[in-house]
VEXZADO-262807 format. One line per 3 residues: number of its first residue (from 1); for each residue x, y, z of C-alpha. Coordinates in pm, whole numbers, plus 50000, padded with zeros to 5 digits. Example, Ala and Ser with C-alpha at 12.3 -4.5 7.8 and 13.67 -1.06 7.14 Angstrom:
2
1> 51230:49550:50780  51367:49894:50714
END
This chain:
342
1> 50013:50001:49988  50130:50366:49910  50118:50636:50162
4> 50217:50998:50121  50212:51132:50490  50243:51071:50869
7> 50023:51226:51122  50102:51219:51482  49802:51194:51696
10> 49814:51311:52047  49572:51406:52356  49668:51768:52347
13> 49697:52009:52651  49663:52361:52735  49936:52603:52673
16> 49806:52907:52853  49627:52971:53191  49294:53071:53015
19> 49313:52754:52801  49283:52496:53114  48928:52489:53194
22> 48800:52506:52836  49032:52197:52775  48919:52015:53050
25> 48572:52055:52917  48650:51918:52608  48812:51611:52779
28> 48525:51526:53008  48223:51624:52788  47948:51406:52824
31> 48101:51190:53085  47957:51312:53398  48248:51430:53586
34> 48176:51658:53876  48241:52026:53817  48436:52009:54151
37> 48670:51761:54006  48733:51971:53698  48825:52248:53942
40> 49076:52032:54151  49249:51911:53813  49257:52280:53689
43> 49446:52347:53992  49718:52092:53882  49761:52252:53567
46> 49790:52612:53739  50054:52459:53945  50252:52447:53613
49> 50156:52804:53503  49853:52659:53354  50089:52489:53044
52> 50077:52111:52977  50432:51983:52881  50246:51737:52639
55> 50248:51964:52336  50609:52082:52350  50682:51698:52393
58> 50484:51626:52068  50688:51908:51878  51002:51760:52015
61> 50918:51413:51892  50804:51568:51559  51136:51717:51524
64> 51304:51398:51631  51112:51184:51399  51146:51429:51103
67> 51540:51428:51146  51516:51056:51165  51295:51019:50848
70> 51557:51251:50659  51859:51049:50777  51700:50708:50642
73> 51550:50812:50339  51195:50805:50436  51011:51091:50224
76> 50691:51129:50413  50582:51466:50552  50508:51484:50916
79> 50175:51650:51025  50040:51669:51412  49680:51693:51513
82> 49527:51656:51877  49194:51511:52021  49123:51795:52273
85> 49319:52107:52190  49488:52304:51927  49611:52199:51687
88> 49282:52027:51650  49296:51706:51452  49022:51827:51224
91> 49219:52154:51129  49535:51907:51058  49337:51681:50829
94> 49218:52014:50638  49573:52111:50599  49663:51757:50490
97> 49403:51765:50212  49494:52113:50096  49863:51971:50052
100> 49735:51696:49835  49773:51416:50073  49541:51130:49987
103> 49647:50825:50215  49849:50873:50528  49939:50681:50841
106> 49868:50768:51208  50108:50736:51494  49915:50768:51815
109> 50074:50846:52141  49942:50549:52319  50114:50195:52317
112> 49811:49998:52430  49468:49848:52320  49130:49980:52500
115> 48870:50254:52403  49049:50565:52531  49406:50457:52424
118> 49299:50309:52098  48935:50311:51957  48875:50644:52050
121> 49162:50782:51856  49025:50607:51554  48700:50769:51617
124> 48875:51079:51639  49023:51045:51289  48685:50916:51151
127> 48527:51237:51305  48789:51469:51163  48754:51321:50830
130> 48400:51351:50817  48443:51708:50929  48641:51772:50628
133> 48448:51585:50384  48449:51336:50108  48794:51450:49966
136> 48983:51418:50325  49266:51183:50307  49230:50823:50413
139> 49428:50789:50750  49519:50439:50884  49622:50395:51249
142> 49954:50216:51301  49971:49930:51531  49996:49932:51903
145> 50355:49893:52028  50316:49787:52407  50603:49523:52336
148> 50819:49687:52050  51180:49695:52161  51178:50078:52100
151> 50938:50123:52350  51049:49869:52606  51393:49913:52612
154> 51390:50286:52702  51171:50185:52989  51429:49932:53112
157> 51717:50189:53107  51500:50429:53301  51433:50187:53568
160> 51809:50092:53589  51889:50457:53623  51638:50517:53877
163> 51761:50196:54078  52094:50357:54050  51992:50676:54270
166> 51888:50438:54576  52121:50335:54840  52245:49961:54735
169> 52189:49858:55104  51807:49902:55050  51807:49670:54749
172> 51651:49374:54944  51358:49584:55043  51313:49786:54716
175> 51020:49710:54499  50921:49810:54140  50604:49979:54094
178> 50471:50005:53723  50186:50245:53685  49928:50319:53402
181> 49607:50539:53367  49323:50371:53544  49006:50309:53331
184> 48647:50201:53416  48619:49838:53503  48366:49814:53230
187> 48585:49952:52974  48882:49740:53095  48650:49409:53041
190> 48572:49522:52685  48909:49605:52577  49017:49394:52259
193> 48805:49155:52068  48811:48900:52372  48818:49164:52669
196> 49132:49254:52888  49332:49356:52630  49455:49674:52805
199> 49547:49505:53128  49707:49206:52951  49944:49445:52735
202> 50055:49632:53038  50120:49333:53247  50330:49212:52948
205> 50510:49521:52939  50577:49512:53307  50702:49188:53298
208> 50939:49253:53014  51076:49564:53171  51121:49398:53517
211> 51290:49092:53352  51548:49321:53176  51617:49583:53437
214> 51593:49406:53779  51502:49040:53776  51582:48994:54152
217> 51315:49266:54256  50946:49194:54296  50712:49422:54112
220> 50340:49532:54069  50116:49709:53828  49902:49959:53990
223> 49693:50258:53855  49666:50620:53850  49496:50941:53722
226> 49153:50828:53791  48894:51104:53662  48552:50986:53653
229> 48238:50981:53887  48300:50817:54200  47999:50560:54159
232> 48174:50411:53870  48427:50133:53947  48745:50186:53807
235> 49084:49972:53797  49259:49939:54143  49486:49987:54349
238> 49549:50342:54317  49936:50414:54333  49889:50615:54653
241> 49701:50306:54839  49954:50082:54706  50251:50276:54837
244> 50087:50251:55208  50014:49886:55167  50398:49824:55044
247> 50531:50020:55349  50312:49862:55583  50457:49538:55438
250> 50820:49623:55524  50924:49799:55168  51161:50082:55227
253> 51232:50204:54871  51002:50196:54541  51096:50278:54184
256> 50797:50377:53998  50795:50336:53645  50495:50499:53438
259> 50466:50235:53151  50143:50366:53059  50301:50672:52903
262> 50530:50770:52637  50637:51103:52782  50652:51305:53116
265> 50323:51486:53058  50106:51642:53349  49972:51307:53465
268> 50317:51192:53535  50456:51493:53682  50159:51580:53898
271> 50011:51229:53997  50363:51080:54052  50622:51349:54092
274> 50392:51545:54314  50105:51347:54479  50273:51000:54493
277> 50595:51139:54589  50438:51335:54872  50274:51008:54996
280> 50589:50832:54988  50747:51092:55210  50481:51071:55470
283> 50533:50694:55469  50904:50718:55502  50959:50543:55160
286> 51244:50621:54934  51097:50713:54597  51247:50741:54254
289> 51032:50788:53947  51172:50629:53632  51163:50837:53310
292> 50968:50778:52998  51069:50724:52622  51042:51090:52531
295> 51259:51132:52222  51502:50842:52306  51664:50745:52000
298> 51512:50412:52005  51177:50521:52034  51234:50772:51752
301> 51328:50471:51544  51028:50273:51646  50815:50520:51491
304> 50973:50478:51156  50988:50104:51212  50614:50093:51241
307> 50587:50310:50927  50809:50061:50723  50609:49771:50852
310> 50315:49920:50673  50509:50054:50355  50762:49790:50281
313> 50634:49477:50092  50831:49272:50333  50709:49454:50645
316> 50585:49144:50814  50946:49024:50815  51073:49353:50950
319> 50852:49368:51273  51004:49362:51605  50862:49266:51919
322> 50940:49105:52237  50607:48984:52378  50387:48706:52308
325> 50036:48833:52304  49832:48844:51983  49911:49148:51773
328> 49764:49283:51433  49800:49584:51197  49439:49693:51189
331> 49203:49645:51489  48897:49418:51446  48565:49627:51435
334> 48441:49443:51733  48744:49586:51944  48701:49790:52274
337> 48326:49871:52224  48221:49959:52589  47916:49871:52743
340> 47845:50213:52812  48046:50530:52782  48171:50631:53112
END
């Protein structure tokens, strides 16, 4: 199949204090999130001057991928559009159409399957194309990359570096804690064609990272950043509750690795570097947060490799992965349909 562009599709974030509340209203529209919760999250953004790191991280990733494409002879222009804030995806698709793009590949800044992490981005693409009209370019999402070496290996090295910041005398009572964004239980149950894909992929990534970084240490997968109405059950335990349980069980140090994320955006720097760190201090736990891939050269190379998988006639033979879970290029239509929208 021939393609003539690549578009980075991301979540988006405010870049001025006055953008914060309209952005959060975009994110939560139709989800029944209480106004007081929006105000609470808005304060998190204001703590950082009303600017989310995610847009600059997307710019940095685009620049790195653009340089990598040029160095390896990949002659495809790069675009960028967001789900919730400027540049909005529909505006980007309009620009792509005006530039003569007819068929493009989309790299989404989420490694995993599930409604919010995969299917909703496909819905975003479909809605943007519908808004542009019948001459909008065809846009196909690249595959999930939870077990690609270019995603796993930066997390491995980040965990090793974080462990290096701890006193070796604490090693026997140190635990790895992997985190990802919590989602409603109903959404988790319907992730993938047979259910449970989001959790299964995260468990596999955690296993791969732990085995390579610190096979002598125990580890857990826990959740962070819950944002829904309190009456809806979400995946647990929350990172803060889990830290309390670890401290009570004799753990003295933790390395927290946010494998659910590709960069250090607000849900990392607030929920982990601020809230979880404060919880650890109160518990007397030594706490080091491991980094995310960001613009690690291996992650940048991965983007090119995912594109090559789809553009090269021998793409299937070029595919690199470390896990054993089923994988496909195009999601089945039955994937990740929630029983009800949370």
